[in-house]
C-alpha positions, 0 to 999 in steps of 0.5 A: 774191233778187237785186233789179234797180234800174232809173233810172226817170227820174221826178221826185219827187212822182210818183204811186204809181199811175204808179210801179206801172204803170211797174214792171209795164211794165219787168217785162213788157219784161223778161219779153219779153226773157227770153222772147226770149233763151230762144227764141233759145237754143232756136234756138241749141241747135236749130241746134247739134243740126242741125250735130251731126247734119249733121256725123255724116252728113258723117262717115258720108259721108266714111267711106263714100267712104273705103272706096269709095276703098279698094275701088277701089284694091284693084280697081285693083291686082287688074286691074294683077296681071290685066294683068301675068299676062295678058301674061307668060301670053302670053309664057311660053306662047310661050317654053314652046312654043319650049322644047317644040319643042326638046325634041321635036327633042333627043327629050326631055320635061320640065318647062320650068323644072327647070334641073337640068342644064346644057343649052343654053338658050333664046336670041334667035331668029336672025331678029331677033326678041326672044325671048319671055323677053326681051320679058317682061322689057321689057313686065312688068318684073322688079320687077313679076313679083317683086312678085306672088310676095307677092300675097294671090291664091294663083293669082297667086303660083303663076303669078308663081313659075312666070315666075320659074322660067323666067327663071331657067332662062336664065343671062343673067338669074340675076343680075338676078333675085338682084340684084332680091331674087328669090332672098330672095322664093323662100326666103321661099315655101318658109318661109311656104307650105305649098302643094306647088306653090308649094314645088315651082316655087320649089325649081325656081327656086332650082335654076336660080339655083344652076346655075353661079354660085357667088355665088348658091350661097353667097348661098343657103347664107347665107340658110338655103336647105339648111335650108329645102330640107331642110325641104320635102324632109321634108314633100314627097310628090310625086316632082316636088317631091323632083325640083326640091328634090334638084336645088337641093341637087345643084347646091350639092353642086358648090361646094367651099367649101360642103361643110362647111356643106352637110353640118353643115345636113343637105344630105347627109342631106336628099338620102339622105332622098329616096331613099324616093320610088323614082322614077328622076328624084328618084334621078337628082338624088340621084346627081348630088348625091353625085357633085358632092360626091364630085368636090369631096372627091377634089379637096380630097384631091389639093391638101391633105391632109383635115384636120378637128377633132372633139371628141377632136383632129385626125384625117385624115378620111374622106369626109363622104359615108361619115360620113353613111351614104351608102356602102350606097346608093351600092354598091346603085345602082352598077349601077342599070338607069337609065343616069342614076343609074348614070353618076352613082354610077360617077363618084361611086365613082371619086372616093370611091376616090381618097382612100386614107382611105376605101379600107378602109371602101369594101372592107368596104361592097362597093364594090371589087368595083363598082369592078373591074366599072367598070374593065372593063364601064363603057359610058364609056371615061372612067369606065372609065379613071378607075376602073382609075387609081384602083385602080392607084394606091390601095395598099390596093386593090391589096392587097386584090385580090392577097389575093383573087386578082382579076386586074386 
């Protein structure tokens, strides 16, 4: 027990009663001070509680404001996307209407963004007005359009990829799209999304980018494009999706530098796999790809002996098309009733026949009879002459024709 000592200030001899009274007074003062201190402490605790509660309210209010800000930011982003979409839709409709009018004038019909064969592209009008496709770049901006390819809204993604595909149909835009990362974004769509509409239009855009520029073709290959296109072809059922994929691969088949890589990554097998569809538009693109590939092989054969390394050593190599089993389908469709398919297959046969190492297998596969027919009956003089020269220059074919007593 602690005892408090206070200086009373009394002189010696004061009465005991006075001392007690003074002590009681001091004690009462002490009690009062303690009570006052307790009251002050309680007030401080109360204020602290109010402050804590107020802080929690402020935190809740801040959190609510933060959430509101996020919602408003998201809404603003959506509104910006909608503005971009509406602008591009207006300009795209003008673009497509112009393209459709040109197709009708030529007696053609097809999707605007296919770009699977080389044809005249939409250009600035001659009256001094800017083409809608140019306005699209200026008013919307390519980077903004490409950013929409990664939108969380599926409808926005679909529309954006259609815009990019139509932009890519014009050769002047292709380099800009690739430089801005558009090709990588398109390949990402093939890799990341199962929606067939997105895959179909993305493949059409890639076909457009691969139409002319070798640099674009090599970049597509370097970024795994053939594997992605092959996977898309294996998964797709819609003929128009297969048409776009086949068109993209067909464009890549025309690059001499890519043949070995294209074949090793399944490009030829993917083309042949798509014939299961049976749709003439798909078969036409498959045939075009085979013709492009065969032309590159024949060109290589005339420049240097075709040499390939295998596990057993080095040998003169037959066509990669024949090795991948394309010959039966080629022979079967050499006289196809659809003119585009027949024209491409006739060219493919002529190019395959220019490499002597293919001749024996082509004979056993029935290709000789088709070559003879082409040299006599083909409606196109250039193909007819090519078949005649090819048969005349081949020792193997000439010997077989003598044996079969085929007049030539």
